[in-house]
Backbone as CSV, one residue per row, in Angstrom:
resi,resn,N_x,N_y,N_z,CA_x,CA_y,CA_z,C_x,C_y,C_z
1,MET,-4.215,-29.678,8.401,-4.578,-28.333,8.016,-6.081,-28.271,7.774
2,THR,-6.718,-27.246,8.298,-8.161,-27.108,8.117,-8.456,-26.106,7.023
3,LYS,-9.579,-26.287,6.369,-10.003,-25.374,5.319,-11.145,-24.511,5.851
4,PRO,-11.196,-23.242,5.441,-12.321,-22.410,5.842,-13.619,-22.945,5.245
5,ILE,-14.701,-22.829,6.010,-15.997,-23.306,5.543,-16.576,-22.375,4.494
6,GLY,-16.564,-21.087,4.747,-17.097,-20.110,3.802,-16.014,-19.132,3.401
7,LYS,-16.341,-18.261,2.447,-15.314,-17.322,2.001,-15.038,-16.235,3.042
8,ASN,-15.966,-16.024,3.988,-15.768,-15.023,5.034,-15.456,-15.663,6.381
9,SER,-14.927,-16.865,6.379,-14.601,-17.518,7.640,-13.103,-17.776,7.721
10,THR,-12.591,-17.788,8.933,-11.177,-17.987,9.170,-11.008,-19.100,10.203
11,PRO,-10.214,-20.140,9.908,-10.030,-21.198,10.902,-9.133,-20.716,12.046
12,ILE,-9.492,-21.093,13.248,-8.698,-20.759,14.428,-8.403,-22.078,15.136
13,THR,-7.141,-22.400,15.295,-6.762,-23.633,15.981,-6.265,-23.279,17.370
14,GLN,-6.840,-23.971,18.365,-6.462,-23.687,19.740,-6.359,-25.026,20.482
15,ARG,-5.137,-25.449,20.802,-4.858,-26.703,21.515,-5.499,-27.913,20.843
16,GLY,-5.355,-27.998,19.532,-5.844,-29.163,18.819,-7.315,-29.112,18.435
17,VAL,-8.032,-28.092,18.869,-9.454,-27.978,18.537,-9.604,-26.878,17.499
18,ASP,-10.343,-27.163,16.452,-10.554,-26.173,15.400,-11.868,-25.425,15.642
19,PHE,-11.787,-24.116,15.626,-12.963,-23.258,15.731,-13.062,-22.455,14.437
20,ILE,-14.233,-22.112,14.063,-14.433,-21.277,12.884,-14.967,-19.924,13.350
21,ARG,-14.281,-18.868,12.933,-14.724,-17.508,13.242,-15.277,-16.919,11.949
22,VAL,-16.556,-16.597,11.940,-17.198,-16.019,10.764,-17.105,-14.507,10.851
23,ILE,-16.621,-13.895,9.783,-16.501,-12.446,9.719,-17.675,-11.925,8.908
24,PRO,-18.617,-11.238,9.551,-19.767,-10.730,8.794,-19.355,-9.696,7.758
25,TYR,-20.153,-9.609,6.695,-19.877,-8.679,5.602,-19.801,-7.246,6.114
26,ASN,-20.716,-6.845,6.982,-20.762,-5.457,7.449,-19.498,-5.048,8.189
27,SER,-18.940,-5.930,8.985,-17.725,-5.555,9.713,-16.559,-5.372,8.749
28,THR,-16.528,-6.150,7.665,-15.473,-5.993,6.671,-15.602,-4.647,5.976
29,VAL,-16.808,-4.264,5.617,-17.028,-2.974,4.963,-16.671,-1.836,5.907
30,ASN,-17.072,-1.930,7.163,-16.803,-0.868,8.122,-15.311,-0.696,8.389
31,ILE,-14.549,-1.778,8.336,-13.103,-1.690,8.540,-12.456,-0.926,7.392
32,HIS,-12.900,-1.203,6.175,-12.277,-0.624,4.989,-12.885,0.709,4.586
33,GLY,-13.863,1.198,5.283,-14.453,2.495,4.977,-15.713,2.387,4.145
34,LYS,-16.337,3.522,3.943,-17.595,3.574,3.211,-17.336,3.574,1.712
35,MET,-18.362,3.163,0.985,-18.275,3.164,-0.466,-18.574,4.566,-0.974
36,SER,-17.894,4.959,-2.014,-18.184,6.250,-2.623,-19.396,6.104,-3.536
37,VAL,-19.979,7.222,-3.912,-21.146,7.184,-4.788,-20.780,6.567,-6.135
38,THR,-19.564,6.794,-6.600,-19.146,6.233,-7.887,-18.947,4.724,-7.803
39,THR,-18.568,4.222,-6.642,-18.405,2.783,-6.464,-19.756,2.114,-6.268
40,LYS,-20.590,2.713,-5.438,-21.883,2.125,-5.120,-22.812,2.095,-6.324
41,PHE,-22.778,3.138,-7.135,-23.684,3.238,-8.281,-22.924,3.194,-9.607
42,LYS,-21.918,2.345,-9.708,-21.076,2.349,-10.904,-21.825,1.937,-12.168
43,LYS,-22.869,1.117,-12.042,-23.643,0.728,-13.222,-24.521,1.870,-13.725
44,GLU,-24.900,2.770,-12.829,-25.793,3.874,-13.190,-25.058,5.205,-13.289
45,ILE,-23.740,5.178,-13.383,-22.945,6.405,-13.338,-23.292,7.350,-14.488
46,GLU,-23.587,6.809,-15.659,-23.923,7.676,-16.794,-25.267,8.365,-16.569
47,THR,-26.226,7.662,-16.009,-27.522,8.271,-15.677,-27.343,9.367,-14.643
48,LEU,-26.503,9.122,-13.639,-26.245,10.134,-12.618,-25.536,11.349,-13.215
49,ARG,-24.647,11.105,-14.152,-23.943,12.206,-14.809,-24.924,13.065,-15.628
50,LEU,-25.853,12.418,-16.325,-26.870,13.155,-17.089,-27.750,13.988,-16.161
51,ALA,-28.079,13.448,-15.013,-28.881,14.200,-14.036,-28.086,15.383,-13.482
52,ALA,-26.810,15.158,-13.208,-25.969,16.226,-12.655,-25.787,17.376,-13.636
53,THR,-25.773,17.069,-14.939,-25.616,18.128,-15.936,-26.952,18.754,-16.328
54,GLY,-28.050,18.206,-15.803,-29.366,18.778,-16.075,-30.016,18.283,-17.348
55,GLU,-29.443,17.262,-17.972,-30.013,16.738,-19.214,-31.259,15.899,-18.974
56,ILE,-31.359,15.260,-17.789,-32.562,14.509,-17.424,-32.942,14.868,-15.992
57,TYR,-34.182,14.599,-15.648,-34.642,14.720,-14.267,-34.643,13.320,-13.677
58,LEU,-33.743,13.096,-12.726,-33.560,11.756,-12.178,-34.823,11.247,-11.505
59,ASP,-35.542,12.120,-10.801,-36.744,11.673,-10.103,-37.866,11.284,-11.065
60,VAL,-37.821,11.781,-12.297,-38.817,11.420,-13.313,-38.335,10.238,-14.141
61,LYS,-37.088,10.293,-14.581,-36.524,9.265,-15.471,-36.338,7.931,-14.749
62,ASN,-35.838,7.967,-13.511,-35.552,6.742,-12.765,-35.826,6.975,-11.280
63,PRO,-37.108,6.942,-10.859,-37.448,7.245,-9.466,-36.835,6.292,-8.441
64,LYS,-36.663,5.011,-8.830,-36.042,4.055,-7.905,-34.601,4.437,-7.605
65,LEU,-33.860,4.774,-8.642,-32.471,5.199,-8.473,-32.408,6.491,-7.666
66,TYR,-33.331,7.405,-7.937,-33.387,8.668,-7.195,-33.524,8.402,-5.695
67,LYS,-34.430,7.516,-5.320,-34.639,7.205,-3.902,-33.395,6.565,-3.284
68,LYS,-32.734,5.691,-4.053,-31.524,5.042,-3.545,-30.398,6.051,-3.320
69,VAL,-30.256,6.988,-4.251,-29.181,7.980,-4.132,-29.478,8.933,-2.972
70,VAL,-30.745,9.331,-2.810,-31.111,10.187,-1.671,-30.811,9.460,-0.369
71,ARG,-31.170,8.184,-0.280,-30.901,7.408,0.932,-29.395,7.303,1.187
72,TYR,-28.615,7.149,0.119,-27.156,7.084,0.255,-26.630,8.370,0.896
73,TYR,-27.063,9.511,0.372,-26.579,10.782,0.916,-27.116,11.051,2.316
74,GLN,-28.309,10.588,2.624,-28.816,10.721,3.993,-27.947,9.919,4.951
75,ASN,-27.545,8.730,4.536,-26.659,7.902,5.366,-25.273,8.519,5.503
76,GLU,-24.881,9.325,4.533,-23.597,10.030,4.596,-23.662,11.244,5.519
77,GLY,-24.880,11.624,5.939,-25.013,12.722,6.883,-25.646,13.982,6.322
78,TYR,-26.040,13.971,5.067,-26.702,15.137,4.486,-28.156,15.164,4.940
79,GLU,-28.639,16.364,5.233,-30.025,16.514,5.664,-30.848,17.101,4.532
80,PHE,-31.959,16.466,4.251,-32.878,16.938,3.233,-34.071,17.572,3.934
81,SER,-34.637,18.612,3.308,-35.672,19.419,3.960,-37.061,18.803,3.894
82,GLY,-37.317,17.950,2.944,-38.659,17.412,2.760,-39.394,18.100,1.619
83,GLU,-38.880,19.243,1.194,-39.431,19.939,0.029,-38.816,19.323,-1.227
84,PRO,-39.649,18.812,-2.141,-39.101,18.104,-3.312,-38.106,18.921,-4.138
85,LEU,-38.395,20.169,-4.417,-37.484,20.969,-5.238,-36.169,21.251,-4.522
86,ASP,-36.252,21.575,-3.232,-35.036,21.822,-2.454,-34.197,20.558,-2.334
87,ASP,-34.871,19.431,-2.091,-34.161,18.159,-1.965,-33.457,17.791,-3.271
88,TYR,-34.118,18.064,-4.391,-33.514,17.762,-5.687,-32.275,18.624,-5.924
89,GLU,-32.339,19.886,-5.529,-31.180,20.778,-5.667,-30.015,20.307,-4.794
90,ILE,-30.318,19.892,-3.571,-29.280,19.370,-2.671,-28.637,18.137,-3.297
91,LEU,-29.478,17.241,-3.827,-28.965,16.025,-4.452,-28.080,16.347,-5.649
92,LEU,-28.511,17.286,-6.498,-27.708,17.650,-7.659,-26.368,18.253,-7.255
93,ASP,-26.372,19.093,-6.219,-25.109,19.661,-5.729,-24.157,18.557,-5.282
94,CYS,-24.689,17.577,-4.562,-23.860,16.457,-4.104,-23.318,15.652,-5.282
95,LEU,-24.180,15.381,-6.262,-23.750,14.603,-7.427,-22.696,15.335,-8.238
96,VAL,-22.904,16.628,-8.449,-21.914,17.408,-9.217,-20.559,17.362,-8.528
97,ARG,-20.551,17.533,-7.213,-19.301,17.508,-6.453,-18.637,16.144,-6.532
98,ASP,-19.417,15.067,-6.375,-18.842,13.716,-6.333,-18.448,13.186,-7.710
99,LEU,-19.098,13.672,-8.763,-18.803,13.167,-10.102,-17.788,14.036,-10.833
100,GLU,-17.300,15.093,-10.192,-16.353,16.016,-10.817,-15.113,15.329,-11.377
101,GLY,-14.497,14.499,-10.578,-13.221,13.903,-10.979,-13.335,12.561,-11.652
102,VAL,-14.552,12.117,-11.943,-14.746,10.789,-12.527,-14.617,10.861,-14.035
103,GLU,-13.800,9.956,-14.580,-13.591,9.935,-16.028,-14.772,9.249,-16.704
104,VAL,-15.042,9.662,-17.931,-16.109,9.050,-18.710,-15.594,7.745,-19.274
105,ALA,-16.409,6.675,-19.123,-15.982,5.344,-19.589,-16.224,5.146,-21.055
């Protein structure tokens, strides 16, 4: 019996010869679907909730997180105009919609 070399590898035995097939991380993610905003940013969910309710300005309070969340929504297919105020409104609309059903921890 052969053991897998890595956690993402699967042994394949063919006529007495062992081959290792490595499954890249990206193909595993693509098979199981995309991550939701609540899964991807679960450590920052409270900050995102404060931004969605208007208690903080995400682009001022945490600009790095703001850029990451904008990039996430761009990858999801949302188009941003390039105008900072309009883009912030689009982002807040997306966050409010996605955080609606999330319970407070």
